[in-house]
N, C-alpha and C positions, 0 to 999 in steps of 0.2 A: 663455735657457730653449729658444727657436726650434730653437738648433742639438741640444741636451742631448735633445729632443724626437723630432729628424729620426730617420728608420724605419733607418738604419746606424746609430745610435748610443742606440736607445731600449733597447737588452738589453746595455749594455756600462757597465762600471762608469768613474766618473771619470777614473781612471787612464788607461784605456785611451782614451777619447775626448780626452785633453789629450793624448794621444803622438801617438795619428792627425794631431790638428789639427798639432800644432807641425812634424810630418814633411812635411807640404803647404804650410810656411810662413806656417801662419795663429795667430794668437797674439789670442785674446779676452781670456781674465783667468787667472787662477794658481787652481792643485788648489783650493788652500783655497774661495777666491772660488767654485769650484764646488759645491762641498761645502754651503757655505753660502748659495747661493742655496737648492740642493738642501731643505735642511733647512727655508728659508722657506718652503717650498711642501707640507710633509710630504711628501716623495717619497725619505727616505732608512730606510730599514729593513731589515729581514731579511728577503730571498725565500723564503727555504727553509719548508718547514711546522714551526712551532717546535708540540712536544707541550705538550700541556695537562694539568700533573695533578692529578687531583682532592684536594682537603682532606679527607683521610681523619682522620675524630672519632675521640679517644683513648674506646677501648671501657673503661666504669667499670662493673663487674660487683662486685654484694655477694652474699654468701650466710651464711644464717643455720641453719642446717641440709643435714644431708646431703642429695645428691641435689638440690641448685639449679644450683648451677654445676658443669660438669663441663670439663677441660682435655685437649687430649690432641695427640701431637707424634708423629715418627718419627725417630729415630736412628738413624746408620749403626755396625755392627757391623766391625770387621776381619777377614776368614776368612785360611785357611792363607797362602794366595798372594797376592802384588802383584797389582793390579786386582781383587778380590774381596772381597766384604763382602754384608752380610744387613741385614737394616731390621725395627727393630725398634717396633713401634709398641705406645701406652701411651695409654692412656684414665685420669684421676685427677680424683677428687674434692676440690676445692680447699677445703671444710670441713674434710673426716675425713683430707685428704691417702691415703685408700685409694687403689691402685690398681685398679677394678674391671674393667679388661680388659688385656690386653695378648697379642701373637702377634709370631712371628718369621718374617718370611717371605723370599724370595729375590729379591723384587722389590717396588717401589712400586707402589703398583696403587688406584684410587678402588674398585673393587670387592671389595678385600681392605677396606680400611678402613671401606667398609658392612655388609660381615658381621659387622665385629668390633665396633661400634657398634652395628646390631642386636641380638645376641648381649648386648652387655654390659648394656643396656637392658632386654630380658627380663629376665635374672638378679635386676637389682636393681628389678623390677616399677617401675616410671619408666611414672609418669602422664602422659598427653600434655597439654600446657600447662604444665607445672611443671620442665624444664629446659633450661637452656641449655650449649651445646657452645661453647666457647670453642676455637681454634684458630690457629695462623698464617695464610700464605698459599703454603704448597705446592702442590704439584698434584694432592697426593690430598688436601686439604683443601679445596680449589674447584672439586672433579670435579661433574661432575654427577650418579653414583649418588649419591654422599652427598648434596647438597643436594635429591634425591627422595628419599631415603629419613629425613630429618628433617622434610621435608614432609610425610608418610604416617604418622611417628611424630610430629607435631604439637611438634617442636623448635624452639628457636632459635637461630636460629645467630648465633655473634659471632669476628671477624674480626682479628688484631692489625693495627695501620697495618704499610705495607713498612716492610722494613730496620729495625724497632723490635724486639729482642728485647725489651724490658723487657714488652712487653705479653703476653708470654705466661709469666712467671715461674715457676711453681709447676711447670710440663713440663721447666722448662730445669734447674731445684734438683734435681726427683728424676734427671735425669740425668746430675747432678754425682755423686748422691748415688751412682748406679749404678756409674757408672766412676770411683769414688776408692777404691773397697772394696778391699782389700791383696789379695783374692784375682783380683781382677779381672784376666784375663787380655793380654797383648798381641795376642794374635790366636787366632782362635777356630780349631781343629781341623775344624770344619765344622757346618753344620747344627744336626745332635742334640747337638753341645757347645753352640752357643750357647743353644737352647732347655733344655737340661737345667741349665747354669749361672743362667738368668734365672728357670726355676721354682722352683729354691733360692732364688733375691734377692729375688724377689716375696715367694716366702712369708713370709722373713724379716720384709721389709719390713711387710706388712702385720700378722704379728703381733707381732713383737717391737721392732723398732723405735721407739723414744719420742723425740717433737719434743716440744721447746722449745715452739713456739706452741699446742702441744697440753695445756701443763699437763706436759710429759712421760709425755704417756698413746700407747699404739701406736692406727693408724689401723684397727685393726678395731674398739676398744671404743668410738671416737666414731661409726664406721658403722654400727653394731649397737647402738648406745642401751644398754650398759652403762657407759660414761664414768661418768655419775653415782655409780652404786655402788660404784666403783672412789676416787671421792674422797672419799665419805664413810667411806669405809675409811680411806682416808690420815689424815683430820681427828681420829678415835676415836685412830688411833695417835698421832700428835703431839700431842693433848690430853693422853693418856694419859702421855706421858713429860715435859710441860709440869708437870704433876702432880707426879710421881715426882720433879724435880732444876728447881723453877722457875727455881734460879740460875742456870742454864746457857742460860736465854733471857733474853739483860740487854735485848732490844727489846720486850719484852712475849711473849704468846702467838705461838706459831707460825702462821703464814698461807696455806693451801691455793691454789696459782695454777689457778683454773677455767678452763672452756675458752671460748674466745674468744668476745662477742657476735655480731659479725658477722665475715667474712672480704672481703676485696674483691681484686679487680686495678685496677692504677688508681686508688685512693681519692683523692675529693676535696680539694685543699689549703685548707688554713685562710685560707689568703688571695682563695680562690676565694669562699668563704661570706661572707668580711669583706663583699664586696663586694655582697651582698645583703641586708646587716643593717646599715641606718644606725642611727648614736647615737641614742637617746632623751634626752631633755631634762628632767628633770625639776625641779622647782621646790620649795623649802621649803614643806612645808603642800600641798602638792600632791596631792588626793586621789583625782585623777579614773583610772577603773579600766585605760585605756589611752591613756596620754598620747601627741601627736605626734612622730612621729621626725622629725626634722629632720637636712640634709645638713650633712656636714664644712663646705661653705661658707656655710651659713646662719650656720652658729656662727662662721664669722669670725676660724678655726683652722686653722696648715698641716696640708696633709694627711697621716696619718702615715704610713711606710713599709708595706705590708704585713706582716701577722702572721705570724711562722714559730712552728714546735713549740719551745717553751721561750724565745719572748720574754716581752720584759718586760709582764703583761696590769698589775699594777697602776700603771704608770707611764701607760700609754695611757689607764684607765680614768679616773686623778685629772687628768687635762688634762682629759678629754671633760666630768668634771663643774665644773670649774674657767668651762668656754669659757658653761657653761650658765648 
């Protein structure tokens, strides 16, 4: 160790030290022994500064009505010649899928995003403290103008994890719907062409495009609250058809698909919920209103695998009741 701590060797790697000593006719130990001695004294480590990436939590957002959670993103539209493109900004309500605001610009800018968000909130009469704005970590999304605007408007901001596109699924799906349209051009002839096409598309998307996740309703009908009237009219039509020809409906009266009770970004998994809900032991004749929960270890039973969607709930419940 004294040789390795010598002033002329203190900043050199063991192979350098070993080779210089050998050239001087000195041999103390093998190269592996040098490393073993340094490891024993905890002196073998990375000298370069290592980046410590923070552990970003999974964004979990839920909306039960319009104007509770908006998702926004920016995509590129290819211009008329090589290396030219336009930037499409889109704000989307994740519950109704209604595009509350959009804009086509020549550049990506936090100031432009700030203006679009402010105007969209004004048109939708957003109340401070009730809206969460979710986006990825693009330069415009994390820019200072946007952050200051959200603070001024009383909006909650949320961001995706780095390099995780699944954290912003509704905006990504909406862009796919746009770019997979048969009329979507390979290139746009200019800025006005891009704006004209997007104006036509978003008018169609909000007022005519029907979503399977919304019971085949349009985003506009859900956003502005007349979806229930449409569903009631559909139910009357189906009921009339059933009463006229019941033999056509072999599975009984047809049912109308209603609106979802809640819409999630990264919903909690069943396995996450099961970790907080230990099994409860019931004994025959037990009239205790709140039985004491027992852990799996106390029940002396093997730990079951995490529950997955569509799993065998009957088998798990049977095994717990037997152990109790």
